[in-house]
C-alpha positions in Angstrom: 8.2 7.9 -17.1 9.7 4.5 -16.5 9.0 2.8 -19.8 10.7 -0.4 -18.7 7.8 -1.4 -16.3 4.9 -3.5 -17.4 1.4 -2.1 -16.8 0.6 -4.7 -14.2 0.8 -4.9 -10.5 1.9 -8.1 -8.7 4.1 -9.3 -6.0 4.9 -7.4 -2.8 4.1 -3.7 -2.9 4.5 -1.1 -0.1 2.1 1.8 0.5 5.0 3.9 1.6 4.7 5.9 4.8 5.4 9.6 4.5 8.0 10.7 7.1 7.5 14.1 8.8 9.7 16.2 11.0 8.6 19.3 12.8 5.5 19.4 10.7 7.3 19.3 7.4 8.0 16.6 4.8 11.3 14.9 5.9 13.1 14.5 2.6 16.2 13.0 4.1 14.1 10.2 5.6 12.2 9.8 2.3 15.5 9.2 0.6 16.7 6.8 3.3 13.5 4.8 3.2 13.3 4.5 -0.6 16.9 3.5 -0.9 16.4 0.9 1.8 13.4 -0.7 0.0 15.0 -0.5 -3.4 17.6 -3.0 -2.0 14.9 -5.4 -0.8 12.5 -7.8 -2.7 9.9 -5.2 -3.1 8.1 -5.0 -6.5 6.8 -1.4 -6.2 6.0 1.5 -4.0 2.7 3.5 -3.7 3.1 7.0 -2.6 0.7 9.3 -0.7 -1.9 6.6 -0.2 -3.8 6.0 3.1 -0.7 4.6 4.8 1.2 7.6 3.5 -1.2 10.0 5.1 -2.1 11.3 1.7 -5.2 13.0 2.9 -3.0 15.3 5.0 -0.6 16.2 2.3 -0.8 19.5 0.3 -0.5 19.2 -3.5 3.0 20.7 -3.4 4.1 18.2 -0.7 2.8 15.3 -2.7 4.6 16.4 -5.8 7.8 16.9 -3.8 7.4 13.4 -2.3 7.1 11.9 -5.7 10.1 13.8 -7.1 12.4 12.8 -4.2 11.3 9.2 -4.4 11.9 9.1 -8.2 15.3 10.7 -7.8 16.2 8.1 -5.3 14.9 5.0 -7.1 16.5 6.0 -10.4 14.2 3.7 -12.2 14.8 0.6 -10.0 11.2 0.4 -8.8 7.8 1.4 -10.2 6.2 4.3 -8.3 2.4 4.6 -8.3 0.5 7.4 -6.8 -2.4 6.9 -4.3 -5.5 9.0 -4.9 -8.6 9.3 -2.9 -11.6 11.6 -3.2 -15.3 11.9 -3.6 -15.5 14.7 -6.3 -15.0 13.0 -9.7 -14.3 16.3 -11.4 -11.6 17.3 -8.9 -10.1 13.8 -9.0 -10.0 13.9 -12.8 -8.3 17.3 -12.7 -5.7 15.7 -10.3 -5.0 12.9 -12.7 -4.5 15.3 -15.5 -2.3 17.6 -13.3 0.0 14.7 -12.4 0.3 13.4 -15.9 3.9 14.5 -16.3 5.0 13.4 -12.8 7.6 10.5 -12.7 5.0 7.9 -11.7 4.1 4.7 -13.4 0.5 4.2 -12.4 -2.3 5.1 -9.9 -4.0 3.3 -7.0 -7.4 5.0 -6.7 -9.8 4.3 -3.8 -13.6 4.2 -4.0 -15.3 7.5 -3.3 -15.7 7.8 0.4 -18.6 9.1 2.5 -21.0 9.9 -0.4 -21.8 6.2 -0.9 -22.7 6.3 -4.6 -24.6 3.5 -6.5 -22.6 0.8 -8.3 -23.4 2.7 -11.6 -22.0 5.8 -10.0 -18.8 3.9 -9.1 -18.4 2.7 -12.6 -18.9 6.1 -14.0 -16.4 7.6 -11.5 -13.6 5.2 -12.3 -14.2 5.2 -16.0 -13.9 9.0 -16.0 -10.6 8.8 -14.1 -9.1 6.0 -16.2 -10.1 8.0 -19.2 -7.8 10.9 -18.1 -4.6 8.8 -18.3 -2.8 6.2 -20.4 -1.1 4.9 -17.2 -2.3 1.8 -15.5 -4.9 2.2 -12.8 -5.6 -0.2 -9.9 -8.8 0.2 -7.9 -9.0 0.1 -4.1 -12.0 -1.5 -2.5 -12.1 -0.8 1.2 -15.8 -0.5 2.3 -15.1 -0.2 6.0 -13.3 3.1 5.3 -15.4 4.4 2.4 -18.9 3.3 3.3 -19.5 1.6 0.0 -18.6 -1.9 -1.3 -17.7 -2.4 -5.0 -19.4 -5.6 -6.0 -17.7 -8.1 -8.2 -20.1 -7.4 -11.0 -18.9 -3.7 -10.9 -15.3 -4.8 -10.8 -15.8 -7.0 -13.8 -17.4 -4.2 -15.7 -14.5 -1.9 -14.9 -11.9 -4.6 -15.8 -13.1 -4.2 -19.4 -11.4 -0.8 -19.5 -8.0 -1.3 -20.9 -5.9 0.6 -18.4 -7.8 -0.6 -15.3 -5.4 -3.5 -14.5 -6.1 -4.6 -11.0 -7.5 -4.3 -7.5 -6.3 -3.8 -4.0 -8.8 -5.9 -2.2 -9.9 -5.0 1.3 -13.5 -6.0 1.0 -13.3 -8.0 4.3 -15.5 -10.7 2.8 -13.7 -13.9 2.0 -16.4 -15.3 -0.2 -16.5 -12.1 -2.3 -12.7 -12.2 -2.7 -12.6 -15.8 -3.7 -15.5 -15.3 -6.1 -13.5 -12.5 -7.8 -10.4 -14.7 -8.1 -12.4 -17.3 -9.9 -14.2 -14.9 -12.3 -11.6 -12.2 -13.1 -10.4 -11.9 -16.7 -6.9 -12.7 -17.7 -4.4 -10.0 -16.9 -6.5 -8.4 -14.2 -4.5 -8.6 -11.0 -5.9 -9.0 -7.5 -3.7 -7.8 -4.6 -4.8 -8.3 -1.1 -4.6 -5.2 1.2 -5.5 -7.2 4.3 -2.1 -7.7 5.9 -3.2 -10.4 8.3 -4.8 -12.4 5.4 -1.7 -12.3 3.1 -1.0 -16.1 3.3 -4.5 -17.2 2.8 -5.1 -14.7 -0.1 -2.0 -16.1 -1.9 -3.2 -19.7 -1.3 -6.5 -18.7 -3.0 -4.8 -17.3 -6.0 -4.1 -13.6 -5.3 -1.2 -12.1 -7.2 0.4 -10.5 -4.2 -0.2 -7.9 -1.6 -0.1 -4.2 -1.0 0.9 -4.4 2.6 1.7 -1.7 5.1 3.1 -4.3 7.5 5.8 -5.2 5.0 7.6 -2.0 5.8 9.2 -4.4 8.4 10.5 -7.9 7.9 10.1 -7.1 4.2 12.2 -10.1 3.0 10.2 -12.5 5.1 6.9 -11.3 3.6 8.4 -11.7 0.1 9.6 -15.2 1.0 6.1 -16.3 1.9 5.0 -15.7 -1.7 8.2 -17.1 -3.2 7.8 -20.4 -1.2 4.2 -20.7 -2.3 5.2 -20.1 -6.0 7.8 -22.8 -5.6 5.2 -25.2 -4.4 6.5 -25.3 -0.8 3.3 -24.7 1.1 4.5 -26.0 4.4 7.6 -23.8 4.2 5.4 -20.8 3.4 3.0 -21.6 6.3 5.9 -22.0 8.7 7.3 -18.6 7.6 3.9 -17.0 7.9 3.3 -18.4 11.4 6.4 -16.5 12.6 5.3 -13.4 10.7 1.7 -13.2 11.7 2.3 -11.3 14.9 3.7 -8.4 12.9 0.4 -7.2 11.3 -1.3 -7.7 14.7 1.2 -5.4 16.4 1.3 -2.8 13.6 -2.5 -2.6 13.4 -3.1 -2.7 17.2 -3.6 1.1 17.0 -4.5 3.3 14.0 -2.0 2.9 11.1 0.6 4.2 10.3 1.6 5.3 13.8 2.8 1.9 14.9 4.8 1.4 11.7 6.4 4.8 12.1 7.4 3.9 15.6 9.1 0.7 14.4 10.9 2.5 11.5 12.0 5.3 13.8 13.4 2.8 16.4 15.1 1.0 13.5 16.8 4.2 12.5 15.1 4.4 9.1 13.2 7.6 9.8 14.2 10.6 12.0 10.8 10.9 13.8 7.7 8.8 14.3 5.6 12.0 13.8 2.2 11.7 12.3 -0.3 14.5 11.4 -3.6 15.1 13.1 -6.1 13.6 13.5 -3.6 10.7 13.8 -1.6 10.7 17.0 1.4 8.8 18.3 1.1 5.3 19.8 0.5 4.5 23.4 3.4 3.7 25.8 2.1 0.1 26.1 2.1 -0.6 22.4 5.6 1.1 22.1 6.9 -1.3 24.7 5.3 -4.3 22.8 6.8 -3.2 19.5 10.2 -2.7 21.1 10.1 -6.1 22.6 9.2 -7.7 19.3 12.0 -5.8 17.6 14.4 -7.0 20.3 13.2 -10.6 19.8 13.8 -10.3 16.1 17.3 -8.8 16.5 16.2 -5.4 15.0 16.9 -3.6 18.3 19.9 -4.2 20.5 19.2 -4.7 24.3 20.6 -1.3 25.1 18.3 0.5 22.6 15.3 -1.4 23.8 15.6 0.1 27.3 16.5 3.6 26.0 
């Protein structure tokens, strides 16, 4: 355990992609990636979440991923584990099973497909939070899970001591703003809507858990830093240049576009994803390469390779 980290979540966090090669976890690329982000203004990493294709990882692979990441960070960054499932008992067993892993907290998504009531959601998360002393952040993403956690539900759950925050992907600006005005002190709201990062920060969000920030990481961090320094015009100017990045990286199902960018940048050995995900189209690959060339990430020779 990394006892030096506070039990909060704020700033710029990455839901780290999981690199694969020939169907297997690519540990060399994991180390390269983690070392890369440990040297950038990233406030934490979340492993084996949706962007990390966690639903396709076997338990042994997930544990190995966590171990390799922890060996590489050597305490420089907090590592949280992403969890997702619809069987509360099985999820609770997973929380207990991972208790001794070198992780600092959990990001847990709403139960998917089963569409429980709000009382069911409260009971689900209360049961999971009760299995660990580590901090837990909730993940509300109704367009993937089929159920929306209301703000009343979130406020009930925020009363549980180790439920410390939310990754907000509710896709309802009014709901998000209402939560920001009503949340209790110490409860963090992190946007997970990459294209809304700037506006979420302006409204008072504590940061973002952003898949797009795998690339142009420093620029994403600068948007928040400029806003915190009171330079809204500077932040807006920075964001206008960045806004094309989330549009490109979510033009086809994530994380395939991100993996293509990272592969072309030499950070991972292969853009491989696991079914049902597939690689990106030739058209999007060309657009990403062109944007990388424009930003100086790719040389002209590599861009036509």
